[in-house]
C-alpha beads as a LAMMPS data file, in Angstrom:
LAMMPS data file: protein, C-alpha beads

92 atoms
91 bonds

1 atom types
1 bond types

-500.0 500.0 xlo xhi
-500.0 500.0 ylo yhi
-500.0 500.0 zlo zhi

Masses

1 110.0

Atoms # bond

1 1 1 71.606 307.885 -223.219
2 1 1 71.332 311.675 -223.470
3 1 1 68.054 313.587 -223.323
4 1 1 67.820 313.872 -227.110
5 1 1 68.016 310.083 -227.482
6 1 1 65.532 309.649 -224.605
7 1 1 62.884 311.807 -226.251
8 1 1 63.391 310.134 -229.631
9 1 1 62.533 306.827 -227.925
10 1 1 59.890 308.342 -225.584
11 1 1 58.183 311.169 -227.469
12 1 1 55.487 313.277 -225.881
13 1 1 52.344 312.194 -227.714
14 1 1 49.404 314.558 -227.584
15 1 1 45.896 314.409 -228.961
16 1 1 42.713 316.402 -228.424
17 1 1 41.395 313.742 -226.036
18 1 1 44.489 313.644 -223.814
19 1 1 44.257 316.933 -221.928
20 1 1 44.966 315.419 -218.504
21 1 1 47.413 312.872 -219.866
22 1 1 49.199 315.696 -221.722
23 1 1 50.050 317.550 -218.528
24 1 1 51.093 314.370 -216.746
25 1 1 53.282 313.246 -219.617
26 1 1 54.946 316.637 -219.797
27 1 1 55.559 316.591 -216.021
28 1 1 56.986 313.097 -216.044
29 1 1 59.133 313.744 -219.115
30 1 1 60.323 317.042 -217.639
31 1 1 61.835 315.168 -214.693
32 1 1 63.676 312.775 -217.026
33 1 1 64.760 315.648 -219.282
34 1 1 66.164 317.688 -216.388
35 1 1 67.954 314.701 -214.883
36 1 1 69.575 313.760 -218.183
37 1 1 70.386 317.383 -219.011
38 1 1 72.296 317.632 -215.725
39 1 1 73.956 314.253 -216.276
40 1 1 72.594 312.873 -213.016
41 1 1 71.617 309.351 -212.076
42 1 1 68.191 308.866 -210.527
43 1 1 69.879 308.379 -207.145
44 1 1 71.835 311.631 -207.494
45 1 1 68.729 313.569 -208.501
46 1 1 66.773 312.053 -205.623
47 1 1 69.433 313.133 -203.094
48 1 1 69.551 316.619 -204.598
49 1 1 65.756 316.916 -204.210
50 1 1 65.417 315.191 -200.834
51 1 1 63.548 312.230 -202.336
52 1 1 64.139 308.499 -202.690
53 1 1 65.490 307.048 -205.954
54 1 1 62.402 304.853 -206.493
55 1 1 60.265 308.010 -206.445
56 1 1 62.241 309.508 -209.335
57 1 1 62.041 306.200 -211.197
58 1 1 58.270 305.940 -210.721
59 1 1 57.777 309.532 -211.916
60 1 1 59.910 309.001 -215.009
61 1 1 58.129 305.741 -215.835
62 1 1 54.666 307.304 -215.365
63 1 1 53.956 304.979 -212.441
64 1 1 53.544 307.970 -210.149
65 1 1 52.062 311.343 -210.977
66 1 1 53.967 314.135 -209.250
67 1 1 51.856 316.755 -207.501
68 1 1 52.538 320.332 -208.541
69 1 1 54.397 321.040 -205.279
70 1 1 56.577 317.956 -205.797
71 1 1 57.238 318.859 -209.430
72 1 1 58.093 322.431 -208.388
73 1 1 60.474 321.093 -205.736
74 1 1 62.271 318.811 -208.200
75 1 1 62.509 321.473 -210.889
76 1 1 63.617 324.212 -208.479
77 1 1 66.214 322.104 -206.645
78 1 1 67.772 321.285 -210.019
79 1 1 68.065 324.940 -211.038
80 1 1 65.130 325.096 -213.432
81 1 1 61.934 327.127 -213.318
82 1 1 58.427 325.669 -213.460
83 1 1 55.970 327.830 -215.368
84 1 1 52.267 327.098 -215.691
85 1 1 50.157 328.552 -218.421
86 1 1 46.385 328.486 -218.584
87 1 1 44.687 329.139 -221.900
88 1 1 41.062 329.204 -222.858
89 1 1 40.096 326.244 -225.023
90 1 1 38.505 327.345 -228.267
91 1 1 36.051 324.746 -229.483
92 1 1 35.645 324.375 -233.194

Bonds

1 1 1 2
2 1 2 3
3 1 3 4
4 1 4 5
5 1 5 6
6 1 6 7
7 1 7 8
8 1 8 9
9 1 9 10
10 1 10 11
11 1 11 12
12 1 12 13
13 1 13 14
14 1 14 15
15 1 15 16
16 1 16 17
17 1 17 18
18 1 18 19
19 1 19 20
20 1 20 21
21 1 21 22
22 1 22 23
23 1 23 24
24 1 24 25
25 1 25 26
26 1 26 27
27 1 27 28
28 1 28 29
29 1 29 30
30 1 30 31
31 1 31 32
32 1 32 33
33 1 33 34
34 1 34 35
35 1 35 36
36 1 36 37
37 1 37 38
38 1 38 39
39 1 39 40
40 1 40 41
41 1 41 42
42 1 42 43
43 1 43 44
44 1 44 45
45 1 45 46
46 1 46 47
47 1 47 48
48 1 48 49
49 1 49 50
50 1 50 51
51 1 51 52
52 1 52 53
53 1 53 54
54 1 54 55
55 1 55 56
56 1 56 57
57 1 57 58
58 1 58 59
59 1 59 60
60 1 60 61
61 1 61 62
62 1 62 63
63 1 63 64
64 1 64 65
65 1 65 66
66 1 66 67
67 1 67 68
68 1 68 69
69 1 69 70
70 1 70 71
71 1 71 72
72 1 72 73
73 1 73 74
74 1 74 75
75 1 75 76
76 1 76 77
77 1 77 78
78 1 78 79
79 1 79 80
80 1 80 81
81 1 81 82
82 1 82 83
83 1 83 84
84 1 84 85
85 1 85 86
86 1 86 87
87 1 87 88
88 1 88 89
89 1 89 90
90 1 90 91
91 1 91 92
């Protein structure tokens, strides 16, 4: 399954009440997206990042929430850049 097929089956769903869940979902899906984009297995990605395969699996399946340092490590080791953006919330 390529990353396009993955995100068709596992879309990122956002709503106004899911601010925290939004960031977690994006982080977890980013790991799966990067892995699939590079054509790596979970085991290969884990070795590349100095982690265990079950850790990658738990992150991708939203069973584990990666800390920002862990997410940065995964993203950076795979040749991607992690960018955070903070915006003011405008209440209607």
